[in-house]
SETI-900548 format. One line per 4 residues: number of its first residue (from 0); their letters; for each residue y, z, x of N, C-alpha, C, CB. Coordinates in Angstrom, 2 decimals, always signed. Glycine has a CB too. Layout:
BEGIN
NUM> A> Y,Z,X,Y,Z,X,Y,Z,X,Y,Z,X; ...
// end
This chain:
BEGIN
0> MIGD> -159.73,-49.51,-10.20,-159.55,-49.21,-11.39,-160.60,-48.77,-12.03,-159.07,-50.07,-11.95; -160.97,-47.59,-12.57,-161.64,-47.08,-13.35,-161.58,-47.14,-14.69,-161.62,-46.21,-13.08; -162.53,-48.36,-15.53,-162.14,-48.76,-17.03,-160.99,-49.15,-16.92,-162.18,-47.76,-18.12; -160.20,-48.68,-17.94,-158.68,-49.44,-18.22,-157.46,-48.62,-17.40,-158.26,-49.38,-20.09
4> VIRI> -158.16,-47.86,-16.68,-157.03,-46.80,-15.89,-156.81,-47.24,-14.53,-157.56,-45.17,-15.74; -155.62,-47.60,-14.13,-155.18,-47.73,-12.85,-154.62,-46.32,-12.23,-154.13,-48.84,-12.87; -155.17,-46.03,-10.94,-155.04,-45.17,-10.04,-153.95,-45.40,-9.30,-156.04,-45.08,-9.36; -153.00,-44.45,-9.37,-151.50,-44.62,-8.50,-151.67,-43.34,-7.41,-149.80,-44.36,-9.70
8> SCVS> -151.69,-43.51,-6.42,-151.25,-42.48,-5.38,-150.07,-42.31,-5.05,-151.74,-42.61,-4.30; -149.08,-41.21,-5.06,-147.72,-41.15,-4.52,-147.26,-39.90,-3.95,-146.83,-41.50,-5.49; -146.17,-40.21,-3.45,-145.63,-39.06,-2.42,-145.33,-37.94,-3.40,-144.17,-39.50,-1.46; -145.86,-36.60,-2.90,-145.65,-35.42,-3.97,-144.15,-35.02,-3.70,-146.78,-33.99,-3.74
12> FFNT> -143.41,-35.19,-2.70,-142.35,-35.06,-2.60,-140.90,-35.33,-3.79,-142.46,-35.66,-1.63; -140.06,-34.44,-3.64,-139.18,-34.53,-4.85,-138.34,-35.79,-4.72,-138.23,-33.25,-5.01; -138.20,-36.45,-3.64,-137.63,-37.75,-3.65,-138.15,-38.82,-4.45,-137.64,-38.17,-2.48; -139.60,-38.59,-4.83,-140.26,-39.62,-5.29,-140.22,-39.39,-7.05,-141.78,-39.64,-4.54
16> VPLV> -139.26,-38.35,-7.34,-139.42,-38.40,-9.09,-138.86,-39.67,-9.72,-138.53,-37.12,-9.88; -137.67,-40.13,-9.32,-137.43,-41.21,-9.85,-138.19,-42.48,-9.88,-136.49,-41.39,-9.47; -139.08,-42.68,-9.07,-140.12,-43.80,-8.87,-141.23,-43.37,-10.01,-140.79,-43.84,-7.17; -141.40,-42.32,-10.42,-142.60,-42.02,-10.80,-142.35,-41.43,-12.14,-143.32,-41.18,-9.84
20> FGLA> -141.29,-41.00,-12.52,-140.52,-40.23,-13.68,-141.32,-41.05,-15.10,-138.46,-40.52,-13.57; -142.22,-40.31,-15.90,-142.57,-40.87,-17.07,-143.93,-41.78,-17.06,-141.42,-41.64,-17.48; -144.52,-42.20,-15.70,-145.54,-42.59,-15.76,-146.86,-41.92,-15.88,-145.45,-43.15,-15.03; -146.78,-40.75,-16.07,-147.85,-39.59,-16.46,-148.16,-39.78,-17.95,-147.23,-37.96,-16.21
24> DDPA> -147.06,-40.38,-18.70,-147.02,-40.23,-20.19,-148.10,-41.26,-20.46,-145.49,-40.54,-20.95; -148.24,-42.39,-19.63,-148.86,-43.82,-19.84,-150.28,-43.52,-19.62,-148.30,-45.04,-18.79; -151.47,-43.54,-20.94,-152.58,-43.50,-20.66,-153.59,-44.40,-20.08,-152.83,-43.20,-21.42; -152.77,-45.07,-19.57,-153.65,-46.21,-18.64,-153.30,-46.25,-17.46,-153.58,-47.64,-19.02
28> LALR> -152.44,-45.07,-16.68,-152.12,-44.49,-15.37,-152.75,-43.20,-15.22,-150.68,-44.35,-15.17; -153.44,-43.32,-14.00,-153.45,-41.89,-13.55,-152.88,-41.65,-12.19,-154.84,-41.36,-13.56; -152.01,-40.71,-12.21,-151.17,-40.33,-10.67,-151.85,-39.45,-9.93,-149.69,-39.60,-10.77; -151.73,-39.53,-8.71,-152.72,-38.67,-7.78,-151.44,-38.55,-6.90,-154.34,-39.46,-7.01
32> FGVP> -151.13,-37.12,-6.64,-149.90,-36.91,-5.75,-150.41,-36.22,-4.46,-148.73,-35.99,-6.49; -150.02,-36.81,-3.28,-150.27,-36.00,-1.97,-149.05,-36.38,-0.82,-151.90,-36.42,-1.33; -149.36,-35.89,+0.50,-148.12,-35.97,+1.20,-148.35,-37.36,+1.69,-147.84,-34.83,+2.35; -147.37,-38.29,+2.22,-147.38,-39.35,+2.89,-148.48,-39.90,+3.50,-146.62,-39.22,+3.62
36> SSLI> -148.87,-39.18,+4.52,-149.94,-39.59,+5.29,-151.25,-39.67,+4.82,-150.00,-38.90,+6.26; -151.44,-38.92,+3.34,-152.64,-38.94,+2.75,-152.91,-40.23,+2.11,-152.74,-37.90,+1.85; -151.82,-40.92,+1.39,-151.89,-42.19,+0.67,-152.95,-43.51,+1.09,-150.49,-42.65,+0.76; -152.77,-43.61,+2.65,-153.29,-45.06,+2.92,-154.92,-44.40,+2.96,-152.58,-45.99,+4.61
40> DDLL> -155.51,-43.16,+3.20,-156.82,-42.74,+2.93,-157.10,-42.62,+1.61,-157.11,-41.59,+3.51; -156.42,-42.70,+0.29,-156.53,-42.66,-1.08,-156.87,-44.33,-1.08,-155.06,-42.01,-1.97; -156.32,-45.15,-0.66,-156.60,-46.64,-0.93,-157.71,-47.29,-0.35,-155.54,-47.41,-0.52; -158.00,-46.69,+1.00,-159.18,-47.05,+1.66,-160.63,-46.63,+1.37,-158.96,-46.72,+2.77
44> TGRA> -160.58,-45.48,+0.76,-161.55,-44.82,+0.24,-161.83,-45.02,-1.30,-161.29,-43.55,+0.55; -160.98,-45.97,-1.83,-161.02,-46.29,-3.44,-160.61,-45.23,-4.29,-162.41,-46.65,-3.95; -159.89,-43.84,-3.64,-159.54,-42.82,-4.63,-158.25,-43.55,-5.44,-159.14,-41.26,-3.85; -157.70,-44.57,-5.07,-156.50,-45.31,-5.82,-156.38,-46.63,-5.72,-155.26,-44.90,-5.43
48> DVAL> -155.91,-47.35,-6.92,-155.80,-48.88,-6.79,-154.56,-49.31,-6.36,-156.06,-49.59,-8.01; -153.37,-48.42,-6.28,-152.21,-48.68,-5.83,-151.38,-47.34,-5.24,-151.57,-49.36,-6.93; -150.70,-47.74,-4.08,-149.97,-46.43,-3.77,-148.67,-46.87,-3.22,-150.76,-45.46,-2.71; -147.79,-45.53,-3.24,-146.40,-45.74,-2.68,-146.73,-45.33,-1.15,-145.10,-44.75,-3.48
52> LPVI> -146.90,-46.51,-0.56,-147.22,-46.01,+0.80,-145.95,-45.99,+1.67,-148.33,-46.90,+1.48; -146.16,-45.50,+2.90,-144.96,-45.32,+3.85,-145.12,-46.63,+4.52,-144.98,-43.96,+4.92; -143.96,-47.27,+5.04,-143.98,-48.67,+5.51,-144.91,-48.79,+6.88,-142.41,-49.17,+5.80; -145.03,-47.69,+7.70,-145.64,-47.84,+8.98,-147.41,-48.07,+8.56,-145.23,-46.33,+10.00
56> DYQR> -147.69,-47.49,+7.68,-149.10,-47.49,+7.10,-149.41,-48.72,+6.37,-149.32,-46.35,+6.15; -148.37,-49.56,+5.63,-148.68,-50.98,+5.24,-148.75,-51.92,+6.30,-147.72,-51.50,+4.32; -148.13,-51.58,+7.40,-148.25,-52.36,+8.59,-149.45,-52.29,+9.59,-147.16,-52.08,+9.29; -150.43,-50.93,+9.33,-151.54,-50.84,+10.22,-152.69,-51.28,+9.56,-151.74,-49.53,+10.73
60> VEGL> -152.61,-51.54,+8.47,-153.89,-52.11,+7.42,-153.96,-53.31,+7.12,-153.95,-51.60,+6.11; -154.77,-54.22,+7.40,-154.41,-55.82,+7.00,-155.18,-55.68,+5.55,-155.17,-57.29,+8.26; -154.60,-56.87,+4.85,-155.05,-57.23,+3.49,-154.26,-56.45,+2.45,-156.57,-56.95,+3.32; -153.46,-55.55,+2.66,-152.45,-54.90,+1.44,-151.43,-55.76,+1.09,-151.67,-53.53,+1.83
64> RIIP> -151.05,-55.62,-0.18,-149.72,-56.62,-0.54,-149.12,-55.45,-1.24,-149.94,-58.23,-1.63; -147.74,-55.97,-0.86,-146.47,-55.21,-1.31,-146.47,-55.76,-2.97,-144.87,-55.70,-0.26; -146.20,-54.74,-3.63,-145.75,-54.82,-5.02,-144.09,-54.56,-5.05,-146.61,-53.68,-5.93; -143.16,-55.59,-5.17,-141.67,-55.56,-4.96,-141.46,-54.60,-6.68,-140.80,-57.58,-4.75
68> AGGI> -141.58,-53.33,-6.16,-140.90,-52.38,-7.43,-140.04,-51.55,-7.25,-141.71,-51.58,-8.11; -139.83,-51.14,-5.89,-138.83,-50.25,-5.57,-139.38,-49.51,-4.45,-138.39,-49.40,-6.70; -138.58,-48.56,-3.98,-138.98,-47.70,-2.74,-137.92,-46.65,-2.44,-139.17,-48.60,-1.43; -138.39,-45.70,-1.51,-137.31,-44.67,-1.31,-136.62,-45.19,+0.00,-137.90,-43.06,-1.18
72> GCDG> -135.37,-45.12,-0.21,-134.46,-45.23,+0.76,-133.20,-44.48,+0.81,-134.20,-46.38,+0.81; -132.31,-44.67,+1.80,-130.86,-43.91,+2.05,-130.05,-44.80,+2.64,-130.86,-42.61,+3.00; -128.75,-44.74,+2.08,-127.67,-45.11,+2.86,-127.01,-44.22,+3.46,-126.87,-45.72,+2.27; -127.37,-43.44,+4.58,-126.88,-42.31,+5.32,-127.81,-41.28,+5.68,-125.89,-41.71,+4.65
76> PTLT> -127.62,-40.28,+6.03,-128.19,-39.44,+6.50,-129.12,-39.01,+5.30,-127.32,-38.55,+7.12; -130.36,-38.22,+5.48,-131.31,-37.93,+4.38,-131.64,-36.25,+4.65,-132.78,-39.03,+4.49; -131.53,-35.74,+5.85,-131.74,-34.21,+6.11,-132.94,-33.94,+5.85,-130.94,-33.26,+5.36; -134.07,-34.87,+5.77,-135.53,-34.39,+5.24,-136.16,-35.01,+6.24,-136.11,-34.83,+3.69
80> VRLF> -136.06,-35.36,+7.54,-136.61,-35.61,+8.60,-136.01,-35.18,+9.54,-136.86,-36.65,+8.74; -136.29,-34.24,+10.51,-135.40,-33.55,+11.14,-136.08,-33.21,+12.75,-135.04,-32.26,+10.18; -135.54,-33.07,+13.58,-136.26,-32.41,+14.81,-135.56,-31.18,+15.08,-136.26,-33.32,+16.14; -136.21,-29.93,+15.56,-135.90,-28.78,+15.98,-136.14,-28.37,+17.32,-136.38,-28.06,+15.25
84> SRTP> -135.43,-27.85,+18.16,-135.72,-27.50,+19.21,-134.85,-26.44,+19.95,-135.84,-28.53,+19.76; -135.53,-25.57,+20.70,-134.63,-24.50,+21.28,-134.16,-24.98,+22.53,-135.33,-23.13,+21.48; -134.54,-26.29,+23.34,-134.20,-26.88,+24.35,-133.24,-27.80,+24.12,-135.15,-27.33,+24.91; -132.64,-28.42,+25.03,-131.96,-29.76,+24.66,-133.32,-31.11,+24.38,-130.75,-30.19,+26.19
88> IDQT> -133.05,-32.02,+23.65,-133.88,-32.77,+23.23,-134.13,-33.86,+24.20,-133.52,-33.13,+22.05; -133.39,-33.94,+25.17,-133.47,-34.77,+26.31,-134.54,-33.85,+27.53,-131.74,-35.07,+26.86; -135.04,-33.01,+27.05,-136.03,-32.02,+27.93,-137.36,-32.12,+27.39,-135.60,-30.41,+27.89; -137.42,-32.72,+26.04,-138.61,-32.51,+25.19,-139.74,-33.13,+26.02,-138.46,-33.19,+23.68
92> RVLA> -141.18,-32.39,+26.35,-142.09,-32.62,+26.85,-143.30,-32.61,+25.73,-142.10,-31.81,+27.89; -143.14,-31.76,+24.44,-144.24,-31.74,+23.66,-143.39,-32.07,+22.25,-145.17,-30.26,+23.78; -143.90,-32.98,+21.61,-143.32,-32.90,+20.24,-144.58,-32.35,+19.06,-142.68,-34.56,+19.84; -144.21,-31.56,+18.38,-145.00,-30.72,+17.50,-144.68,-31.44,+16.16,-144.61,-29.07,+17.55
96> ADTD> -145.50,-32.28,+15.86,-145.50,-33.09,+14.48,-146.20,-32.81,+13.49,-145.82,-34.25,+14.56; -145.09,-32.80,+12.53,-145.84,-32.61,+10.95,-146.45,-33.61,+10.90,-145.02,-32.49,+9.58; -147.88,-33.31,+10.51,-148.79,-34.47,+10.04,-148.90,-35.02,+9.01,-149.79,-34.31,+10.12; -147.93,-34.57,+8.02,-147.54,-35.02,+6.60,-147.25,-36.82,+6.56,-146.00,-34.08,+6.15
100> SHTS> -146.61,-37.14,+7.78,-145.77,-38.47,+7.70,-146.25,-39.09,+9.07,-143.96,-38.25,+7.59; -146.76,-40.30,+8.98,-147.09,-41.40,+9.93,-145.92,-41.82,+10.56,-147.74,-42.56,+9.30; -144.96,-42.52,+9.73,-143.55,-43.22,+9.86,-142.65,-42.16,+10.76,-142.79,-43.51,+8.21; -142.63,-40.77,+10.31,-141.65,-39.79,+10.94,-142.08,-39.81,+12.30,-141.63,-38.30,+10.34
104> VALA> -143.07,-39.64,+12.70,-144.06,-39.38,+14.00,-143.40,-40.55,+15.23,-146.05,-39.79,+13.50; -143.95,-42.09,+14.25,-143.47,-43.14,+15.02,-142.04,-43.17,+15.04,-143.98,-44.37,+14.58; -141.23,-42.96,+14.48,-139.99,-42.99,+14.51,-139.27,-42.03,+15.39,-139.64,-42.89,+13.35; -139.85,-40.96,+15.39,-139.53,-39.85,+16.56,-140.02,-40.42,+18.16,-140.51,-38.27,+16.14
108> RVIL> -140.92,-40.79,+18.02,-141.66,-41.47,+19.20,-140.78,-42.25,+19.97,-142.79,-42.38,+18.77; -140.18,-43.31,+19.03,-139.24,-44.31,+19.49,-137.77,-43.72,+20.23,-138.91,-45.19,+18.16; -137.45,-43.01,+19.23,-136.00,-42.28,+19.47,-136.27,-41.76,+20.83,-135.55,-40.95,+18.33; -137.00,-40.78,+20.84,-137.32,-40.18,+22.12,-137.22,-40.78,+23.25,-138.40,-39.79,+22.15
112> LKQF> -138.14,-41.81,+23.34,-138.29,-42.90,+24.07,-136.78,-43.56,+24.57,-139.16,-43.86,+23.20; -136.42,-44.25,+23.57,-134.99,-45.15,+23.80,-134.03,-44.33,+23.96,-134.50,-46.11,+22.66; -133.69,-43.41,+23.41,-132.41,-42.75,+23.37,-132.47,-41.61,+24.82,-132.22,-41.91,+21.69; -133.85,-41.04,+25.04,-133.82,-40.03,+26.07,-134.90,-40.09,+27.01,-133.80,-38.76,+25.51
116> GRTP> -135.40,-41.51,+27.08,-136.44,-41.66,+27.89,-137.67,-40.79,+28.27,-135.92,-41.87,+28.77; -137.89,-39.96,+27.19,-138.99,-39.04,+26.85,-140.12,-39.83,+26.37,-138.60,-38.01,+25.81; -141.42,-39.10,+26.70,-142.80,-39.79,+26.03,-143.47,-38.49,+25.79,-143.81,-40.95,+27.10; -143.20,-37.79,+25.11,-143.68,-36.34,+24.81,-145.25,-36.67,+24.47,-142.77,-35.51,+23.40
120> EIVP> -145.90,-35.54,+24.46,-147.16,-35.18,+24.32,-147.30,-34.86,+23.01,-147.55,-34.20,+25.15; -148.03,-35.70,+21.71,-147.86,-35.07,+20.50,-148.99,-34.30,+20.13,-147.55,-35.97,+19.53; -148.40,-33.26,+19.45,-149.67,-32.34,+18.99,-149.41,-32.11,+17.65,-149.87,-30.89,+19.77; -150.28,-31.54,+16.64,-150.05,-30.86,+15.49,-149.37,-30.04,+15.07,-150.66,-30.52,+15.23
124> LDAA> -148.15,-29.88,+14.21,-147.35,-28.73,+14.16,-147.96,-27.55,+14.00,-146.49,-28.81,+13.25; -149.33,-27.38,+13.62,-149.79,-25.82,+13.64,-150.25,-25.82,+14.94,-150.99,-25.27,+12.53; -150.19,-26.66,+16.02,-150.12,-25.89,+17.53,-148.88,-25.99,+18.21,-151.16,-26.46,+18.57; -147.92,-25.94,+17.43,-146.76,-25.39,+18.14,-146.68,-23.93,+18.44,-145.63,-25.70,+17.42
128> CNRE> -146.15,-23.88,+19.56,-146.35,-22.30,+20.25,-145.05,-21.87,+20.79,-147.50,-22.22,+21.60; -143.82,-22.48,+20.47,-142.47,-22.16,+21.19,-142.19,-22.24,+22.58,-142.14,-20.96,+20.95; -142.99,-23.10,+23.37,-142.92,-23.04,+24.53,-141.86,-24.03,+25.04,-144.15,-23.17,+24.98; -141.62,-23.65,+26.21,-140.29,-24.49,+26.87,-140.61,-25.71,+26.85,-139.85,-24.21,+28.35
132> GETR> -139.44,-26.80,+26.35,-139.60,-28.41,+26.24,-140.35,-28.77,+25.17,-140.27,-29.08,+27.42; -140.50,-28.23,+24.19,-141.40,-27.84,+22.90,-140.22,-28.45,+21.70,-141.82,-25.76,+22.76; -140.41,-29.74,+20.92,-139.55,-30.17,+19.71,-140.48,-30.09,+19.08,-138.77,-31.44,+19.55; -139.70,-29.63,+17.61,-140.94,-29.92,+16.25,-140.23,-30.98,+15.31,-141.35,-28.27,+15.11
136> LLIG> -141.06,-31.46,+14.70,-140.84,-32.74,+13.60,-141.30,-32.08,+12.38,-141.80,-34.28,+13.91; -140.17,-32.11,+11.63,-140.31,-31.47,+10.23,-140.27,-32.75,+9.07,-138.95,-30.29,+9.98; -140.88,-32.68,+7.90,-140.55,-33.82,+7.31,-140.54,-33.24,+5.73,-141.62,-35.08,+7.70; -139.60,-33.72,+4.85,-139.83,-33.86,+3.27,-139.36,-32.17,+2.91,-141.80,-34.37,+2.75
140> DKVI> -140.13,-31.67,+1.95,-139.48,-30.58,+1.33,-139.49,-29.20,+2.23,-140.17,-30.37,-0.05; -140.53,-29.34,+3.23,-140.76,-28.41,+4.23,-139.17,-28.01,+4.93,-141.91,-29.11,+5.33; -138.30,-29.30,+4.94,-137.00,-29.35,+5.86,-136.24,-28.41,+4.87,-136.20,-31.04,+6.20; -136.38,-28.45,+3.80,-135.10,-27.86,+3.10,-135.68,-26.19,+2.87,-134.66,-28.85,+1.38
144> TAE> -136.87,-26.32,+2.71,-137.47,-24.84,+2.58,-137.93,-24.18,+3.40,-138.31,-24.67,+1.91; -137.88,-24.62,+4.74,-138.44,-23.87,+6.01,-137.52,-23.73,+6.85,-139.53,-24.48,+6.72; -136.30,-24.41,+6.73,-135.26,-24.43,+7.91,-134.94,-23.14,+7.93,-133.96,-25.36,+7.78
// end
């Protein structure tokens, strides 16, 4: 907290709007927006006092506390976390992962192992090169705009 201002880091995707709508109008709050994977760094480096963290990051860092005020969830398909591949998913050898999300990468690894018996090499999305056996993981607004 700087002075009397509480610094809050929030996910920059559209699905966060209901959770933060109107907060920017409060002079006691300063909102900072970023991709989900950047929010834990905001807390750890002191750029934020509070963050709307992905659940996987909360579990990876000791000493954090949950403020029971809401979250982003869905009762059914979201279509904002998706795998794309030119080959069958059960032939995945490389997962080109969107680095904006730690949770989605962890979930994709679990699904690929449990459902398909695959433990692919994980590479950043910008290293994707359409090779045989490559699957891409996209999250958030990119799924809707880049599909």
